Wavefront OBJ file of the C-alpha trace (Angstrom):
o trace
v -25.442 -46.177 102.868
v -25.890 -42.601 104.125
v -23.833 -39.642 102.959
v -20.730 -39.223 105.098
v -21.309 -36.080 107.229
v -17.521 -35.646 107.503
v -17.515 -34.209 103.953
v -19.344 -31.106 105.172
v -17.009 -28.176 104.522
v -14.999 -30.038 101.879
v -14.302 -28.179 98.629
v -14.152 -29.578 95.092
v -12.608 -27.484 92.323
v -12.559 -28.116 88.586
v -9.018 -29.214 87.738
v -8.697 -26.673 84.929
v -10.544 -23.695 83.544
v -13.245 -24.211 80.931
v -13.131 -21.772 78.018
v -16.728 -20.975 77.122
v -17.257 -21.301 73.375
v -19.684 -19.150 71.401
v -21.293 -22.272 69.880
v -21.775 -23.707 73.365
v -23.719 -20.607 74.441
v -25.786 -20.504 71.244
v -26.667 -24.212 71.569
v -27.663 -23.769 75.221
v -29.669 -20.618 74.446
v -31.613 -22.429 71.737
v -32.217 -25.418 74.019
v -33.749 -23.208 76.712
v -35.509 -21.148 74.020
v -34.200 -17.774 75.071
v -35.383 -14.723 73.178
v -32.382 -12.611 74.238
v -30.522 -11.687 71.037
v -27.298 -11.156 73.028
v -27.201 -14.955 73.481
v -27.519 -15.721 69.788
v -26.025 -12.815 67.874
v -22.531 -11.428 68.443
v -23.499 -8.090 66.883
v -26.394 -7.683 69.337
v -24.077 -8.618 72.216
v -21.464 -6.082 71.100
v -24.134 -3.409 70.666
v -25.033 -4.041 74.322
v -21.387 -3.523 75.340
v -20.154 -7.128 75.537
v -17.131 -8.607 73.751
v -19.053 -11.649 72.491
v -22.344 -13.504 72.968
v -23.730 -13.598 76.504
v -24.840 -16.844 78.107
v -28.380 -17.205 79.439
v -28.384 -16.880 83.222
v -29.019 -20.586 83.760
v -25.879 -21.463 81.770
v -23.906 -21.192 85.034
v -25.350 -24.565 86.045
v -23.345 -26.317 83.307
v -20.150 -25.198 85.036
v -21.420 -25.702 88.589
v -22.375 -29.288 87.809
v -18.818 -30.065 86.734
v -17.555 -29.229 90.223
v -20.582 -30.828 91.931
v -19.842 -34.062 90.047
v -16.449 -34.225 91.758
v -18.259 -34.375 95.109
v -20.716 -36.985 93.872
v -17.888 -39.218 92.600
v -15.869 -38.890 95.818
v -15.996 -42.367 97.342
v -15.492 -40.892 100.814
v -18.720 -38.905 100.416
v -20.771 -42.067 100.053
v -23.283 -40.692 97.536
v -25.422 -43.372 95.908
v -26.082 -41.573 92.623
v -28.861 -44.026 91.714
v -30.860 -42.675 94.675
v -30.125 -38.975 94.055
v -32.865 -36.498 93.211
v -32.393 -32.801 92.598
v -34.143 -30.775 95.288
v -33.662 -27.133 94.360
v -31.289 -24.673 92.695
v -30.755 -20.957 93.195
v -28.496 -18.501 91.393
v -26.890 -15.218 92.338
v -25.447 -13.440 89.316
v -22.548 -11.020 89.645
v -21.645 -10.456 85.983
v -22.643 -11.993 82.648
v -20.845 -15.065 81.337
v -19.458 -14.167 77.919
v -18.052 -16.427 75.204
v -14.274 -16.645 75.326
v -14.012 -16.447 79.111
v -12.029 -19.095 80.964
v -14.149 -20.089 83.962
v -13.638 -22.274 87.010
v -16.259 -23.687 89.356
v -15.555 -24.573 92.966
v -18.143 -26.414 95.046
v -18.225 -26.507 98.826
v -20.377 -28.992 100.717
v -22.226 -26.437 102.823
v -24.453 -28.836 104.764
v -25.195 -32.541 105.152
v -28.285 -33.506 107.106
v -30.762 -36.344 107.419
v -34.518 -35.920 107.305
v -37.019 -38.758 107.346
v -34.292 -41.253 106.534
v -33.164 -39.297 103.473
v -29.906 -37.373 103.236
v -30.035 -33.768 102.076
v -26.834 -32.142 100.866
v -26.475 -28.423 100.196
v -23.772 -27.569 97.671
v -22.538 -23.980 97.268
v -20.669 -23.305 94.039
v -18.771 -20.214 92.969
v -18.239 -19.712 89.235
v -15.348 -17.328 88.581
v -13.015 -16.341 85.788
v -9.581 -17.908 85.993
v -8.478 -14.478 87.243
v -10.917 -14.656 90.164
v -13.726 -12.348 88.986
v -17.029 -13.728 90.196
v -19.659 -14.533 87.587
v -22.290 -16.522 89.522
v -22.944 -18.402 92.724
v -25.240 -21.392 92.767
v -26.757 -23.232 95.674
v -28.033 -26.708 94.959
v -29.807 -29.087 97.292
v -29.687 -32.759 96.405
v -31.581 -35.498 98.177
v -30.258 -39.008 98.426
v -33.333 -41.130 99.052
v -33.263 -43.707 101.802
v -33.089 -47.338 100.831
v -36.426 -49.082 100.949
v -36.828 -51.591 103.727
v -39.045 -54.608 103.357
v -40.799 -56.027 106.370
l 1 2 3 4 5 6 7 8 9 10 11 12 13 14 15 16 17 18 19 20 21 22 23 24 25 26 27 28 29 30 31 32 33 34 35 36 37 38 39 40 41 42 43 44 45 46 47 48 49 50 51 52 53 54 55 56 57 58 59 60 61 62 63 64 65 66 67 68 69 70 71 72 73 74 75 76 77 78 79 80 81 82 83 84 85 86 87 88 89 90 91 92 93 94 95 96 97 98 99 100 101 102 103 104 105 106 107 108 109 110 111 112 113 114 115 116 117 118 119 120 121 122 123 124 125 126 127 128 129 130 131 132 133 134 135 136 137 138 139 140 141 142 143 144 145 146 147 148 149 150 151
């Protein structure tokens, strides 16, 4: 079943803000093997002018994916998750994500198109503080592979 093109332009917002925990940032930073002390040490972060540890730039994806998941679970969208492959991801950073911030992600289905029998969906996500200050924008392209046909 193809992705419903009528979802293009639809927006999916996290139902509540996510308060970013210091331990969450430290765990993520270690997992991606960052060498930036501001991600691991609160004193280094404060020396750099931040109130707490700073998330690695790719941390924004953990928030974006929460809003993207709302789209993928929307029955009206018609996404067959078992056929989904991640195509690409880009980030635009506006300000660092710092432990203690309450953040919200909102995803808009920017484009739905078919190519070679596959559906390609472009998702644009804004990650902001609960007060509306922008932290990052992500653009993700997912491909929902066509079902195999047997002759």
